[in-house]
N, C-alpha and C positions, 0 to 999 in steps of 0.2 A: 391549487401549485403542486406540481409533485413533486413528495420528501424524499429522493432518492437516497437519501445520509440517513434517514429514517428505517425507511426497507432496511438498507442492506447489516444497519446495527440491528435489529430486531432478526436477520435468518443470519445473523452471528449468533444473535445471543442462541436461537434453539438448538444451533449445530453441537454449541460446546454442550449444553446442557445435555443433547444425544449422546458425545460422543465422548462428555466425561475431561476430569480435572489429568488423566496421564496421556491424551492421547496427542501424539506427537505434530508439531508445525513445520514451512521449510525451514523455519526461521535457527539460525541451528544453538543448540542450544534451549529448548525454550519446550515448552512443552504448552497443553492448553491450557491450564493455571497459570503459567508464566503470559501468556501472549491476555490473558481476561485482567493479570493485575493490570502490566500494559495498559492499559487503558483506562484501570480505575486510577490510577495514579496522573499519568494522561486530565483528565476528565477531575477532580476530589480534591489535589493534594499539587498547586501552587506553586505550593513553598518546595516540594522537592521535582518541581516534574523537569526545570529545566537542565535534569543531563541527556533530555532527549534528542537535544540540537546542541545546546555547548560540551565539549568532551569535557574538561576543565573541574565540571560537575556533573560526568554522570557518575560518580562514584556512589554521590549520596543520593542518587536517582535510584542506580539499584538499589545500596541498603533497605532503600524505600518500596519496591518493588518488592524483595527477597520480601521483605515482613509483610506484605499485601496479598502476598503468593500462599501464605500458609495460614491465611481464613477458610471459612469454609467454603469450599467451589460457589453453590446456590446461595449465598450471596455476595460473590463477587459478580457472577452472570444477571442476579438483579440490579446490582448497581447500573452496571450494562444498559439494560435497558430499561432501565431510569434517570437522567442525566441530569445532573441538579440543574436550577433554572440557572443561579449565578456563575455557572464553571465560563470563565474564562475565551474554552472552545468550545461549548457545547450549548450557550443560552441559545432563547430563539430566533432570535438578529444571524448567528452568526454560523447557527449549522448547518444548513444546505453546504454551505462553502469549507468549512473546516473542519465535515467530519463528510467528507463524499469522499475525497480519496482516501482518507485513513480508515472506515470501513468497510470497505471495497475490496481494497492491498488485504488488510488482516484477514477476513471474512474468505478469499482464496489462498491467504496461506494454513491456514487448516486447512480449509476443502481438498486441497488438489498435496498434502502429504498422506490427502490418505489411499487404502490401493481402491486401482479401477477409476480414480477420479475423471473425470472428462468436461470441459468449455460449459461454463451454463448457455445456454441461448439468450443474450439481454434484447431488453425492450429499446426499441427505435429512439424512446425518450432517452436512457440511461444511458445509451452506445452517444448519444448523444453529449447527451451528460458529462459522459466523461473523457468526450473528443477535446471540449470546452477548456478540462484543462489540465488535458496533458500536452495537448501543441504547446502549450507556453513553458510545461515542464520542460519539453524537449527543449527547446530552446536552451533554458539554464542550464540543463546536464549537457546535452551535448555540443556548448558552446563553444569550449576552449578543446572541442577531439580531434586527431588529428586530421582531420579527413572533412570533403565536404560532402557535408549528409544529406539525402532526402530522406524525410523522414512522411509511409504513407499511409494512409487509413481509407482504401478501397471504399468509394461512397459515401466520403464524412469531407476528406481534405487533403493536405498536401502543408509542408514549410521545408525549411532547406536550409538547415541550422549548421557548426562547426568551424574548424578553423581554416577551411582549408584546402585547396590540395589532391588526393586524388579525391572517385566520386565512393560512396556506396552506398545503399540502398536499406534503408529499415520501414518491414512490412509489416504491416495486422489492426487487424479490429482496436478502437480507443481502447482496448481493456485489456488487452495482448497487449501492447504497447504502454501502458500503464506498465503495466507490474515489471515488467525489461526493465523500465528509466528506472524504478523504484526500487531495482540491485536482484529482482529474483526472475532475472536470464533462464538460466537454469529450467523452471517451468514454463513460462512464457514459449507460446507459441505462434513465433512470427520467423519471416524470413526476412536471411540477412544477403542482401546478395550485391557484390564486390569483391577484391582482390581479397583470397582469404587469411595474408595478414590481420587484412585492418576487421574482418567477421569476426577474429576470432579476441582481437583485441576489446571488440564490441561484449563478448559476451562474457568476458570475465573482467570487464570496467567494476571498479566501486565508484561508484555516481556519485558523486556532494553533492545531496540536497534531502 
């Protein structure tokens, strides 16, 4: 069975070492060292990772992450390469489910902050795996958007979501749709078809996932 999460993990780790700790990411305020620290805290510090999802716990998570970011960069990358077997999010039973999107998105966060980046040619298998996760994400993320949203991945499928009203189409490959729905709209290569006001609202929305 293909292990796409592991492949994205190793590719991200290699790119982190190539670019170094001070490389930019598309995440505001984060350098490569901050991205690496986030991944380490998420996998290795369940006592401090709650703030990744829960706003009341965010301050503690940020303090721990800042401390982790000061550790030797090569050590952080090595910890990313070799996740602990006991991790709630990276154990062998859950790795593909919980980490494919995480590492794909963060891999692109780093790639797309570099000069002259361009989209990767993804394998059909990885594209299919991303669509499998992107389609329910689209339903969840856009369910309250004030329009009838048709999400289309040419050659993969489509779905309808939104709260109803004027129609707008969101079109792109599954990986680009995933980036868009995870709040990376400004670097996602998608097409929006519909009223300009709705398209602009989608491009600037803060999605709650």
